[in-house]
N, C-alpha and C positions, 0 to 999 in steps of 0.2 A: 551535421547528419543526426538525423534522428532516428534513435531506438527503442525497442520497443521491451517488456517486461510482461508476461502473463502468470496472474493471479489465478489457481484451481480451486476449483470448491469456492466460487466465490458466492455472497450471500447479502444484498443489499438490503442493512440492518434499519435503517430509515435516515432521511434528510432535513436541514430544514433552510429556514430562507429568513435574511432581516434587510431590512432598504439596504443597508453597504455588501452584505454575502453572501452567498450561499455556500451551504456545505453539505457532503453524503457519505454516508459510516458506515465500514464494510468489512467481513470476516470473508477469511482465506484461510486453507491449507499453507500452512510452513513448510515450500517443497529447499530441497536442495538449489533448486534454480534460480529461486528468489535470495534466499541465503549468501548464494554467491556474488546477484549481480548487484545485491545490496552493498557489497560489501562488508559483510559480517563474516564472524568467527563463527567457528559449528558451535551452535547453541543446542549445549546440554539438556538432552532426556529429560534431568530431572528439574529443569527450570522451570518452576510453578508461575510464572508472572513477573516483566520484566520489559521497561520501558526499550524501545530500540534507538540507535540512533539514524539519523538520516533524515532525508527528503529529496523529494524528485519534483523538478521544475519541469513540467508533463503539458500536451497540448490539449489530448483526446484519448478520450477514455471507451474503449471499446466492448460492452455490455453483450452476454452469447448464453443464453438458454445451454444447460446441457443437454436437455429432452428434447430428441432428434424432430420431433414436430414440433416445437415451438420454438427453434432455431430464428425462426421469419419474423420473428419477436425483436430480435438482438435490436441493439440502437448504441448510437454515439452520441457524447457530448464534449462540449470545449469547456476544458478544466485549466486549471494553473498550478497546481503541487498534489504532491502528497505527501502528508505528513502524519506526526501523533503516533509513529509504529509502535504498536504494543504487543508482547506472550502471553498468551491464555494458555491456562493449561484446564482442560476441562476432561471431568470423570465420564468414561465410555458407560452408556446408559447399559442397562441389563446386566451389568457386572457387579460384584462385590465390593464397598468403597476402599478404595486404594488398590486395588486387584488392577485396573485396565483406563489407562486414560490417552489423552491426544492433544499435541499443541495447534495452538490456533492463532492467528496472526490479523491483527487489528489494526484498522486506519483511516485516517480523515482525506477526506479529497475536497478541496476547494475549486467549486465550481466556476465555470467562467462567462455562460451562455446564461442570457437573461429567462430560459423557457426551458431548461433543465431540470428544475424541480416537477415543471410538469409531464418533461419527459421520464423521468424517472418514477412517477407516479404510477402514470400509465406502465410501467414496467410493470410495479412491482405490483398492482392490483393484476395483472398479468399472470406474471410466476410465480406469486405470492413467495415462500419461504427455498423456492427454488435454488439449487446451484449452478452456476454455469462458467465461464471464465471473462474474466475481465482483462484484456488487454489495454495495456500503457504504453502511450510513444511518448515520450521521452526526452530530453537536450541533456546530454552528459555534462557536467560539471565541471570545469577548464580546473586541473593540474595544477597546484605553483613548484615550480622546481626547485630545489634546491639548489642556490646564488651557491658558485664556486667560492670557495673561504671563508661561508657565515654560518658560524655552529647551530642547530637549529636552541639551542638550548645553551647560550651565549646571552652574558646581560652585560658583554665588558661596555663601557661608556666609551664617548664619541670622542673623537681627540679633538684637543682645543676647551672640553667642557672643564 
């Protein structure tokens, strides 16, 4: 069954296309719900930059502008994966250096639709660098249940070897 995760304050940073693939880059706020959904441990406030583990096998990306008047510009794009999660620390504008910062999450989306770049370009031209929400519908990855009697770090040889 499909689940969803919402990335708040999402901004489309750009997109690329080759003959074999198309990708889009996004930034968003790092929220507790995203940290929990991705299974990450608490990310410390002092972190200045890091690659975060994980990826999502996803099906649909919904982009909805934050501005109520622009909501009708919402789009849906078929995607296959979200990966390359990176934590970035940015200084707040208008503050002394080192006196204020925020953490931003950046990630890459593998596009699955041949017309996705056209749709994203129209979205980018209409919304600009405006923020919105990016809702991703994904399939949870199966978790291997430990087998009874098998230790996770056991490296014993097989009998008869």
